VOBAMAR-413466 format. One record per residue (C-alpha): residue number from 0; residue in three letters; z negated, x negated, y. Coordinates in nm, 4 decimals. Each point is the difference from the previous one (the first is absolute). Layout:
! residues N
[NUM, ALA, [Z, X, Y]]
...
***
This chain:
! residues 405
[0, MET, [-1.5229, -4.7636, 3.1587]]
[1, LYS, [0.2347, 0.0829, -0.2758]]
[2, ASN, [-0.2818, 0.1264, -0.2241]]
[3, ILE, [-0.1261, 0.2149, 0.2910]]
[4, ASN, [0.3477, 0.1485, 0.0420]]
[5, ILE, [0.0185, 0.0799, -0.3758]]
[6, PHE, [-0.3435, 0.1494, 0.0204]]
[7, LEU, [0.0947, 0.2236, 0.3012]]
[8, LEU, [0.3088, 0.1082, -0.1771]]
[9, LEU, [-0.1727, 0.0952, -0.3096]]
[10, LEU, [-0.2586, 0.1933, 0.2002]]
[11, THR, [0.2663, 0.1910, 0.1753]]
[12, LEU, [0.1690, 0.0983, -0.3199]]
[13, LEU, [-0.3286, 0.1112, -0.1409]]
[14, CYS, [-0.0894, 0.2144, 0.3036]]
[15, SER, [0.3555, 0.1373, -0.0276]]
[16, SER, [-0.0380, 0.0926, -0.3522]]
[17, CYS, [-0.3364, 0.1550, 0.0740]]
[18, GLY, [0.1439, 0.2019, 0.2863]]
[19, ASN, [0.2749, 0.1423, -0.2276]]
[20, SER, [-0.2559, 0.0955, -0.2652]]
[21, THR, [-0.2087, 0.1606, 0.2734]]
[22, GLN, [0.3054, 0.1909, 0.1291]]
[23, GLN, [0.0609, 0.1367, -0.3455]]
[24, GLU, [-0.3521, 0.1091, -0.0538]]
[25, GLN, [-0.0297, 0.1593, 0.3368]]
[26, LEU, [0.3589, 0.1641, 0.0119]]
[27, ASN, [-0.0383, 0.3743, -0.0238]]
[28, VAL, [0.3422, 0.0823, -0.1619]]
[29, GLN, [-0.0505, 0.3660, 0.0776]]
[30, GLU, [0.0127, -0.0724, 0.3663]]
[31, ALA, [0.2265, -0.3038, 0.0089]]
[32, ASP, [0.3632, -0.0160, 0.0750]]
[33, TRP, [0.2317, -0.1182, -0.2770]]
[34, ALA, [0.0740, -0.3423, 0.1697]]
[35, SER, [-0.3729, -0.0708, -0.0168]]
[36, ILE, [-0.0191, 0.0963, -0.3635]]
[37, GLU, [0.2878, -0.2331, -0.0862]]
[38, GLN, [-0.1589, -0.2793, 0.1996]]
[39, ALA, [-0.3309, 0.0377, -0.1776]]
[40, ALA, [0.1855, 0.0108, -0.3389]]
[41, ARG, [0.1766, -0.3187, 0.0605]]
[42, GLY, [-0.1396, -0.2859, -0.2207]]
[43, THR, [-0.1959, 0.2256, -0.2169]]
[44, THR, [0.0038, 0.0372, -0.3867]]
[45, VAL, [0.0336, 0.3454, -0.1417]]
[46, GLN, [-0.0909, 0.0718, -0.3514]]
[47, MET, [0.2052, 0.2736, -0.1772]]
[48, MET, [-0.0726, 0.1492, -0.3547]]
[49, MET, [0.2832, 0.1602, -0.1744]]
[50, TRP, [0.1612, 0.0710, -0.3435]]
[51, GLN, [0.2085, -0.3055, -0.0973]]
[52, GLY, [0.1629, 0.1356, -0.3204]]
[53, ASP, [0.3632, -0.0088, 0.1257]]
[54, PRO, [0.1618, -0.3428, 0.0529]]
[55, LEU, [0.2417, 0.1365, 0.2583]]
[56, ILE, [-0.2763, 0.1498, 0.2062]]
[57, ASN, [-0.1883, -0.3170, -0.0234]]
[58, LYS, [0.3169, -0.1901, 0.1101]]
[59, TYR, [0.0377, 0.2369, 0.3080]]
[60, MET, [-0.3600, -0.0777, 0.1028]]
[61, GLN, [0.0112, -0.3651, -0.0644]]
[62, ASP, [0.3408, -0.1052, 0.1168]]
[63, TYR, [0.0465, 0.2582, 0.2891]]
[64, VAL, [-0.3118, 0.1646, 0.1161]]
[65, LYS, [-0.2243, -0.3101, 0.0054]]
[66, PRO, [0.2402, -0.2297, 0.1841]]
[67, GLN, [0.0839, 0.2617, 0.2519]]
[68, LEU, [-0.3626, 0.0642, 0.0800]]
[69, GLN, [-0.0606, -0.3748, 0.0537]]
[70, LYS, [0.3234, -0.0461, 0.1958]]
[71, GLN, [-0.0319, 0.3104, 0.2279]]
[72, TYR, [-0.3768, 0.0335, 0.0363]]
[73, GLY, [-0.1658, -0.3275, -0.1199]]
[74, ILE, [-0.1750, 0.2048, -0.2728]]
[75, THR, [-0.0790, -0.1415, -0.3427]]
[76, LEU, [0.0117, 0.2674, -0.2624]]
[77, ASN, [-0.1781, -0.0478, -0.3228]]
[78, ILE, [0.0842, 0.2325, -0.2794]]
[79, ASN, [-0.2679, 0.0837, -0.2609]]
[80, SER, [0.0864, 0.1772, -0.3387]]
[81, GLY, [-0.1732, 0.3321, -0.0485]]
[82, GLN, [0.0538, 0.3848, 0.0164]]
[83, GLY, [-0.2071, 0.3088, 0.0141]]
[84, LYS, [-0.2991, -0.0609, -0.2113]]
[85, ASP, [-0.0146, -0.3570, 0.1235]]
[86, ILE, [0.0101, 0.0975, 0.3544]]
[87, VAL, [-0.2707, 0.2839, -0.0420]]
[88, GLY, [-0.2228, -0.2335, -0.2085]]
[89, LEU, [0.0242, -0.2656, 0.2632]]
[90, ALA, [-0.0929, 0.2418, 0.2707]]
[91, LEU, [-0.2886, 0.1565, -0.2037]]
[92, GLY, [-0.1337, -0.3528, -0.0729]]
[93, GLU, [0.0063, -0.1124, 0.3616]]
[94, LYS, [-0.1577, 0.3241, 0.1207]]
[95, GLU, [-0.2863, -0.0327, -0.2522]]
[96, THR, [-0.0690, -0.3681, 0.0978]]
[97, GLY, [0.0280, 0.0811, 0.3654]]
[98, LYS, [0.2808, -0.2497, 0.0621]]
[99, GLU, [0.1041, -0.0033, 0.3641]]
[100, THR, [0.3500, -0.1360, -0.0498]]
[101, SER, [0.2411, 0.1214, -0.2719]]
[102, GLU, [0.1798, -0.2438, -0.2220]]
[103, ILE, [0.3251, 0.1842, 0.0716]]
[104, ASP, [0.1470, 0.1462, 0.3184]]
[105, VAL, [0.3000, 0.2092, -0.1026]]
[106, ALA, [0.0411, 0.1869, -0.3274]]
[107, TRP, [0.2979, 0.1719, -0.1651]]
[108, ILE, [-0.1337, 0.3454, -0.0931]]
[109, ASN, [0.0703, 0.3712, -0.0469]]
[110, GLY, [-0.1386, 0.3131, -0.1735]]
[111, GLU, [-0.3196, -0.0373, -0.1783]]
[112, THR, [-0.0687, -0.3485, 0.1496]]
[113, PHE, [0.0195, 0.1386, 0.3481]]
[114, TYR, [-0.2244, 0.2704, -0.0957]]
[115, GLN, [-0.2648, -0.2210, -0.1582]]
[116, LEU, [0.0202, -0.2526, 0.2934]]
[117, ARG, [-0.0572, 0.2959, 0.2400]]
[118, GLN, [-0.3063, 0.1192, -0.2124]]
[119, LEU, [-0.1340, -0.3593, 0.0437]]
[120, ASN, [0.0726, -0.0082, 0.3636]]
[121, ALA, [0.1680, -0.3091, -0.0625]]
[122, LEU, [0.3283, 0.0354, 0.2091]]
[123, TYR, [0.0429, -0.0897, 0.3665]]
[124, GLY, [0.1634, 0.2705, 0.2211]]
[125, PRO, [0.1567, 0.1979, 0.1245]]
[126, PHE, [0.2484, -0.2906, 0.1007]]
[127, THR, [0.3595, 0.1285, -0.0574]]
[128, GLU, [0.0344, 0.1090, 0.3647]]
[129, LEU, [-0.0578, -0.3591, 0.1022]]
[130, LEU, [0.3103, -0.1219, -0.1619]]
[131, PRO, [0.3240, -0.0201, 0.2068]]
[132, ASN, [0.2084, 0.0817, -0.3183]]
[133, ASN, [-0.1960, 0.3145, -0.0626]]
[134, GLN, [0.2323, 0.1763, 0.2404]]
[135, TYR, [0.2781, -0.0375, -0.2734]]
[136, VAL, [-0.2046, 0.1368, -0.3051]]
[137, ASN, [0.1234, 0.3372, -0.1370]]
[138, TRP, [-0.3337, 0.1704, 0.0449]]
[139, GLN, [0.1717, 0.3366, -0.0205]]
[140, ASN, [0.0587, -0.0650, -0.3643]]
[141, PRO, [-0.2937, 0.1612, -0.1905]]
[142, TYR, [0.0548, -0.2560, -0.2822]]
[143, ILE, [-0.0999, -0.2603, 0.2655]]
[144, ALA, [-0.2496, 0.1715, 0.2186]]
[145, ARG, [-0.2181, 0.1038, -0.3062]]
[146, ASP, [-0.1069, -0.2335, -0.2783]]
[147, PHE, [-0.1009, 0.1863, -0.3164]]
[148, GLN, [-0.0597, 0.3110, 0.2180]]
[149, GLN, [-0.2174, -0.2056, 0.2296]]
[150, PRO, [0.0995, -0.0008, 0.3765]]
[151, VAL, [0.0554, -0.3749, 0.0732]]
[152, GLU, [-0.1581, 0.0350, 0.3449]]
[153, GLY, [0.0775, -0.3484, 0.0998]]
[154, MET, [-0.2131, -0.1638, -0.2550]]
[155, GLU, [0.3035, -0.1610, -0.1894]]
[156, ALA, [0.3536, -0.0908, 0.1055]]
[157, PRO, [0.3015, 0.1132, -0.2062]]
[158, TRP, [0.1923, -0.2861, -0.1649]]
[159, GLY, [0.2493, 0.1525, -0.2407]]
[160, ASN, [0.1030, 0.3435, -0.1355]]
[161, VAL, [0.1150, 0.0491, -0.3603]]
[162, GLN, [0.0448, 0.2601, -0.2786]]
[163, LEU, [-0.0743, -0.0100, -0.3726]]
[164, ALA, [0.3153, -0.0411, -0.1951]]
[165, PHE, [0.0982, -0.0060, -0.3676]]
[166, ILE, [0.1967, -0.3183, -0.1068]]
[167, TYR, [0.2043, 0.0112, -0.3290]]
[168, ASN, [0.2637, -0.1987, -0.1811]]
[169, ALA, [0.3325, 0.1811, 0.0414]]
[170, ASP, [0.1382, -0.1751, -0.2971]]
[171, LYS, [-0.2633, 0.1557, -0.2345]]
[172, VAL, [-0.0705, 0.3237, 0.1865]]
[173, LYS, [0.3359, 0.1820, 0.0749]]
[174, THR, [-0.1625, 0.3093, 0.1312]]
[175, PRO, [-0.3518, -0.0577, 0.1427]]
[176, PRO, [-0.2384, 0.2959, 0.0082]]
[177, ALA, [0.0581, 0.1837, 0.3221]]
[178, SER, [-0.3444, 0.1467, 0.0095]]
[179, PHE, [-0.3437, -0.0309, -0.1125]]
[180, GLU, [0.0681, 0.2777, -0.2486]]
[181, GLU, [0.2994, -0.1849, -0.1341]]
[182, LEU, [-0.2070, -0.3229, -0.0250]]
[183, GLU, [-0.2078, 0.1683, -0.2818]]
[184, THR, [0.3104, 0.0681, -0.1964]]
[185, TYR, [0.1382, -0.3541, 0.0554]]
[186, VAL, [-0.3356, -0.1532, -0.1175]]
[187, ARG, [0.0034, 0.1908, -0.3200]]
[188, SER, [0.3750, -0.0724, -0.0652]]
[189, ASN, [-0.0416, -0.3791, 0.0691]]
[190, PRO, [-0.3367, -0.1061, -0.1542]]
[191, GLY, [-0.1321, -0.3317, 0.0998]]
[192, THR, [0.2052, -0.0413, 0.3200]]
[193, PHE, [-0.2371, 0.1314, 0.2624]]
[194, THR, [-0.3475, -0.0624, 0.1225]]
[195, ILE, [-0.2298, 0.0199, 0.3058]]
[196, PRO, [-0.1818, -0.2986, 0.1679]]
[197, ASN, [-0.3628, 0.0463, 0.0269]]
[198, GLU, [-0.0227, -0.0946, 0.3671]]
[199, PHE, [0.0934, 0.1105, 0.3529]]
[200, THR, [0.3770, 0.0795, -0.0671]]
[201, GLY, [-0.0877, 0.1765, -0.3198]]
[202, MET, [-0.2561, 0.2114, 0.1775]]
[203, THR, [0.2491, 0.0693, 0.2637]]
[204, LEU, [0.2366, 0.1320, -0.2721]]
[205, LEU, [-0.2789, 0.2148, -0.1446]]
[206, LYS, [-0.0684, 0.1484, 0.3359]]
[207, SER, [0.3701, 0.0779, 0.0578]]
[208, TRP, [-0.0016, 0.1604, -0.3380]]
[209, MET, [-0.3029, 0.2026, 0.0784]]
[210, ILE, [0.1450, 0.1201, 0.3260]]
[211, ALA, [0.3230, 0.0964, -0.1947]]
[212, LEU, [-0.2311, 0.2182, -0.2210]]
[213, ALA, [-0.1999, 0.1506, 0.2693]]
[214, GLY, [0.2878, 0.0597, 0.2575]]
[215, LYS, [0.0539, -0.1914, 0.3254]]
[216, GLY, [-0.2847, 0.0579, 0.2409]]
[217, GLU, [-0.2325, 0.1521, -0.2542]]
[218, LEU, [-0.2156, -0.3192, 0.0050]]
[219, ALA, [0.0310, -0.0714, 0.3695]]
[220, GLY, [-0.3120, -0.0415, 0.2064]]
[221, GLU, [-0.3550, -0.1153, -0.1109]]
[222, PHE, [-0.0700, -0.0677, -0.3665]]
[223, ASP, [-0.0451, 0.3338, -0.2012]]
[224, GLU, [-0.1958, -0.0366, -0.3082]]
[225, ALA, [0.1179, 0.3248, -0.1547]]
[226, LYS, [0.3633, -0.0766, 0.0634]]
[227, TYR, [-0.0383, -0.3419, -0.1276]]
[228, LYS, [-0.1502, 0.1012, -0.3327]]
[229, LYS, [0.2648, 0.2627, -0.0352]]
[230, TYR, [0.3099, -0.2230, 0.0437]]
[231, SER, [-0.1428, -0.3236, -0.1280]]
[232, GLN, [-0.0813, 0.1786, -0.3371]]
[233, GLN, [0.3618, 0.1266, -0.0136]]
[234, LEU, [0.1130, -0.3575, 0.0609]]
[235, TRP, [-0.2284, -0.1484, -0.2594]]
[236, GLN, [0.1094, 0.2431, -0.2575]]
[237, LYS, [0.3738, -0.0888, 0.0598]]
[238, LEU, [-0.0756, -0.3649, -0.0093]]
[239, ASN, [-0.2015, 0.0227, -0.3307]]
[240, ASN, [0.2756, 0.1943, -0.1590]]
[241, LEU, [0.2538, -0.2652, 0.1099]]
[242, LYS, [-0.2289, -0.3011, -0.0726]]
[243, PRO, [0.1234, -0.0515, -0.3632]]
[244, TYR, [0.3497, -0.0505, 0.1443]]
[245, PHE, [-0.1015, -0.2477, 0.2633]]
[246, TRP, [0.0556, -0.3780, -0.0336]]
[247, LYS, [-0.2344, -0.1253, -0.2788]]
[248, GLN, [-0.0760, 0.3495, -0.0936]]
[249, GLY, [-0.2272, 0.0338, 0.3140]]
[250, GLN, [-0.2481, -0.2199, -0.1578]]
[251, THR, [0.0129, -0.2326, 0.2976]]
[252, PHE, [0.1262, 0.0091, 0.3548]]
[253, PRO, [0.1174, -0.2666, 0.2433]]
[254, ALA, [-0.2959, -0.0954, 0.2103]]
[255, THR, [0.2144, -0.1070, 0.3048]]
[256, LEU, [0.3350, 0.0940, 0.1490]]
[257, SER, [0.1304, -0.3658, -0.0539]]
[258, GLN, [-0.0704, 0.0516, -0.3758]]
[259, LEU, [0.2033, 0.3222, -0.0090]]
[260, HIS, [0.2792, -0.1800, 0.2038]]
[261, GLN, [0.0085, -0.2718, -0.2634]]
[262, LEU, [0.0224, 0.2505, -0.2952]]
[263, TYR, [0.2793, 0.1603, 0.1744]]
[264, ALA, [0.1776, -0.3266, 0.0819]]
[265, ASN, [-0.0340, -0.1074, -0.3822]]
[266, GLY, [0.1519, 0.3320, -0.0944]]
[267, GLU, [-0.3094, 0.1319, -0.1804]]
[268, VAL, [-0.0085, 0.3165, 0.2083]]
[269, ASN, [0.2722, 0.1706, 0.1958]]
[270, PHE, [-0.1864, 0.0918, 0.3044]]
[271, THR, [-0.2255, -0.1510, 0.2542]]
[272, PHE, [-0.1206, 0.1143, 0.3395]]
[273, SER, [-0.0460, -0.1062, 0.3563]]
[274, ASN, [-0.1803, 0.1273, 0.3013]]
[275, ASN, [0.2823, -0.1562, 0.2029]]
[276, ASP, [0.3039, 0.2117, -0.0542]]
[277, GLY, [0.2176, -0.3056, 0.1035]]
[278, GLU, [-0.1649, -0.2508, -0.2409]]
[279, VAL, [0.2669, 0.0316, -0.2670]]
[280, ASP, [0.2590, -0.1920, 0.2075]]
[281, ASN, [-0.2617, -0.2512, 0.1008]]
[282, LYS, [-0.0835, -0.0622, -0.3764]]
[283, ILE, [0.3660, -0.0259, -0.0958]]
[284, PHE, [0.0549, -0.2483, 0.2704]]
[285, GLN, [-0.2968, -0.2150, -0.1354]]
[286, GLY, [0.1585, 0.0171, -0.3404]]
[287, VAL, [-0.3117, 0.1713, -0.1399]]
[288, PHE, [0.1762, 0.3343, -0.0880]]
[289, PRO, [0.3338, 0.0480, -0.1695]]
[290, GLU, [0.2993, 0.0777, 0.2115]]
[291, SER, [0.0253, 0.3403, -0.1714]]
[292, SER, [-0.3391, 0.1052, 0.1539]]
[293, ARG, [0.0130, 0.3036, 0.2225]]
[294, ALA, [-0.2633, 0.2063, 0.1884]]
[295, TYR, [-0.0485, 0.3614, 0.0846]]
[296, VAL, [-0.2572, 0.2707, 0.0819]]
[297, PRO, [-0.0321, 0.2868, -0.2490]]
[298, GLU, [-0.0314, 0.3750, 0.0933]]
[299, PRO, [-0.1996, 0.1402, 0.1700]]
[300, GLY, [-0.1111, -0.3425, 0.1528]]
[301, THR, [-0.2291, -0.2870, 0.0126]]
[302, ILE, [-0.2666, -0.1362, 0.2496]]
[303, GLN, [0.1084, -0.1627, 0.3139]]
[304, ASN, [-0.2560, -0.2080, 0.1731]]
[305, THR, [-0.0597, -0.2659, 0.2679]]
[306, HIS, [-0.1786, -0.3332, -0.0454]]
[307, TYR, [-0.2124, -0.1291, 0.2931]]
[308, LEU, [-0.1708, -0.2944, 0.1567]]
[309, GLY, [-0.3705, 0.0356, 0.0837]]
[310, ILE, [-0.2362, -0.2319, 0.1983]]
[311, MET, [-0.3401, -0.0739, -0.1315]]
[312, LYS, [-0.2814, 0.1136, 0.2419]]
[313, GLN, [-0.1656, -0.3335, -0.0268]]
[314, SER, [0.3138, -0.1923, 0.0536]]
[315, GLY, [-0.0535, -0.3423, 0.1611]]
[316, SER, [0.3510, -0.0115, 0.1340]]
[317, LEU, [0.0603, 0.3423, 0.1596]]
[318, PRO, [0.2654, -0.0947, 0.2545]]
[319, GLY, [0.1756, -0.1991, -0.2627]]
[320, ALA, [-0.0080, 0.2951, -0.2469]]
[321, LEU, [0.1493, 0.2255, 0.2676]]
[322, VAL, [0.2882, -0.2393, 0.0843]]
[323, VAL, [0.0735, -0.0452, -0.3744]]
[324, ILE, [0.0181, 0.3687, -0.0663]]
[325, ASN, [0.2133, 0.0546, 0.3111]]
[326, PHE, [0.2343, -0.2573, -0.1152]]
[327, LEU, [0.0303, 0.1572, -0.3530]]
[328, GLN, [0.0809, 0.3306, 0.1679]]
[329, SER, [0.2720, -0.1573, 0.2187]]
[330, PRO, [0.3586, 0.1060, -0.0337]]
[331, GLU, [0.0701, -0.3686, -0.0966]]
[332, ALA, [-0.2494, -0.0171, -0.2838]]
[333, GLN, [0.0740, 0.3616, -0.1155]]
[334, TYR, [0.3702, -0.0698, -0.0180]]
[335, GLN, [-0.0444, -0.3268, -0.1930]]
[336, LYS, [-0.2050, 0.1730, -0.2786]]
[337, ALA, [0.2256, 0.3049, -0.0192]]
[338, SER, [0.2811, -0.2030, -0.1593]]
[339, PRO, [0.0303, 0.0379, -0.3852]]
[340, LYS, [0.0192, -0.3616, -0.0298]]
[341, VAL, [-0.3244, -0.0497, 0.1839]]
[342, TRP, [-0.2445, 0.2924, -0.0925]]
[343, ALA, [0.2059, 0.3209, 0.0234]]
[344, ASP, [-0.2981, 0.1485, 0.1725]]
[345, GLY, [0.0489, 0.3231, 0.2107]]
[346, THR, [-0.0579, -0.0379, 0.3722]]
[347, VAL, [-0.2822, 0.1882, 0.1743]]
[348, LEU, [0.1904, -0.0011, 0.3191]]
[349, ALA, [0.1865, 0.2858, 0.1594]]
[350, THR, [0.3114, -0.2071, 0.0448]]
[351, GLU, [0.1464, 0.2376, 0.2521]]
[352, LYS, [-0.2749, -0.1168, 0.2359]]
[353, LEU, [0.1110, -0.3669, -0.0308]]
[354, PRO, [0.2071, -0.1905, 0.2536]]
[355, ALA, [0.3704, 0.0458, -0.0785]]
[356, GLU, [0.0561, -0.3355, -0.1636]]
[357, TRP, [-0.2774, 0.0659, -0.2472]]
[358, GLN, [0.1203, 0.3368, -0.0779]]
[359, GLU, [0.3501, -0.1384, -0.0938]]
[360, LYS, [-0.1742, -0.2643, -0.2137]]
[361, PHE, [-0.2016, 0.2512, -0.1948]]
[362, GLN, [0.3111, 0.2083, -0.0460]]
[363, ASN, [0.1668, -0.2851, -0.1577]]
[364, ILE, [-0.2580, -0.1180, -0.2468]]
[365, PRO, [0.1759, -0.0873, -0.3313]]
[366, ALA, [0.0589, 0.3227, -0.1838]]
[367, ARG, [-0.1872, 0.0806, -0.3131]]
[368, GLU, [0.1918, -0.0457, -0.2943]]
[369, HIS, [-0.2100, 0.1449, -0.2872]]
[370, ALA, [-0.2908, 0.1693, 0.1920]]
[371, PRO, [0.0129, 0.3700, 0.1138]]
[372, ASP, [0.0927, 0.0560, 0.3654]]
[373, ARG, [-0.3094, 0.0538, 0.2077]]
[374, ALA, [0.1389, 0.3089, 0.1737]]
[375, ALA, [0.1043, 0.1616, -0.3389]]
[376, ILE, [-0.3467, -0.0086, -0.1366]]
[377, GLN, [-0.1907, 0.1031, 0.3052]]
[378, ASN, [-0.0001, 0.3589, -0.1099]]
[379, LYS, [-0.1586, -0.1170, -0.3295]]
[380, ALA, [-0.3020, -0.1630, 0.1679]]
[381, PHE, [-0.3583, 0.1076, -0.0769]]
[382, GLU, [-0.2767, -0.0837, 0.2338]]
[383, GLU, [-0.2777, -0.2022, -0.1471]]
[384, LEU, [-0.2976, 0.1826, -0.1170]]
[385, ALA, [-0.3718, -0.0608, 0.1170]]
[386, PRO, [-0.1461, -0.3271, -0.1189]]
[387, ASP, [-0.2306, 0.1685, -0.2610]]
[388, TYR, [0.2991, 0.1223, -0.1954]]
[389, MET, [0.1026, -0.3692, -0.0643]]
[390, ILE, [-0.3605, -0.1194, -0.0675]]
[391, ARG, [-0.0490, 0.2763, -0.2579]]
[392, LEU, [0.3422, -0.0575, -0.1521]]
[393, TYR, [-0.0871, -0.3713, -0.0778]]
[394, ASP, [-0.3174, 0.1156, -0.1994]]
[395, ASP, [0.1440, 0.3044, -0.1603]]
[396, PHE, [0.3303, -0.1592, -0.1242]]
[397, ARG, [-0.2022, -0.2570, -0.1777]]
[398, ARG, [-0.2505, 0.2395, -0.1450]]
[399, GLU, [0.2340, 0.3051, -0.0708]]
[400, VAL, [0.3061, -0.1834, -0.1227]]
[401, ILE, [-0.0306, -0.3773, -0.0705]]
[402, GLU, [-0.3250, 0.0186, -0.1864]]
[403, GLN, [0.1055, 0.3274, -0.2024]]
[404, ASN, [0.0888, -0.0708, -0.3518]]
***
């Protein structure tokens, strides 16, 4: 009798599990209410792919996000290391092999990755209107509503908003160059103390420099071959003239931002950069940068952009992916990562739309100490260019500058 009872119990649990799986497969999230989506997400595992190059971002995800998702929603979040080219490569491979379920559900993306994934028809959506926390997103901000000139159209959810900043050692640089024009004078006057990383942040710097040469708004809209050739050639000429004054006489360039950060931390160069205007406080807190580090935005400005979360079209955990992203957009999660001691990531929420207690919390986030005030640099914000500008700059910087003797 005891064995029969055990058998019946196991059979019941098995049927219950099958029912939950069937519910997930059959649930049409576009028509379901949020409570049903949360119920379908409970007990699922969500695979997320993201850049893992910053220890404090990793700590935020591992020590805060993952436990909260498990506690509040019963979701297990697995984080896989990878960024742009890795995500696009995975999507392309899965498409070519006809794989029905993707290895990842949620991806941290923006810009050219968003563009390439849409070209592959690899993203699920539109989905942002399904998320309860979407009501708080600052969609009126063009730096959020458009990603590299591309209307988001519900195909990715904003996660954080940042602006490119110059970081320098105030003990060594008493008067940092106030503009891109002054930067040229500084580099010539201080040989060996400046370089550019050959990666995403470096390309954002080059785009900002190119916009400064062209004039704000001149390169807006779709990619323009004639304009690109005109202003990129001006940029390459300037860089090649300055190259002998770069670190290592411009014979080599840091391949990653972390390498440039290390050169800066070691005192080999006086400048580094960050796509996050608040990162300088974050890195000082970590003990990576010297206390004398400061950040600013030169005239006439730099690129401000938003980073996003996308869902793979072949996601095997669609309800779970939606719940994960909704949590990451929540006032609670956005507030946590806004602190300089956590991430110093700018929020994508229109805080005036939040409940009063959350408005007060956002108003009292620990003040920046060495980073520029966000309101003060807003008038120096450039909108991201169309994806082709970034794609072309990667190749042309290598060919026109790095490989030139």
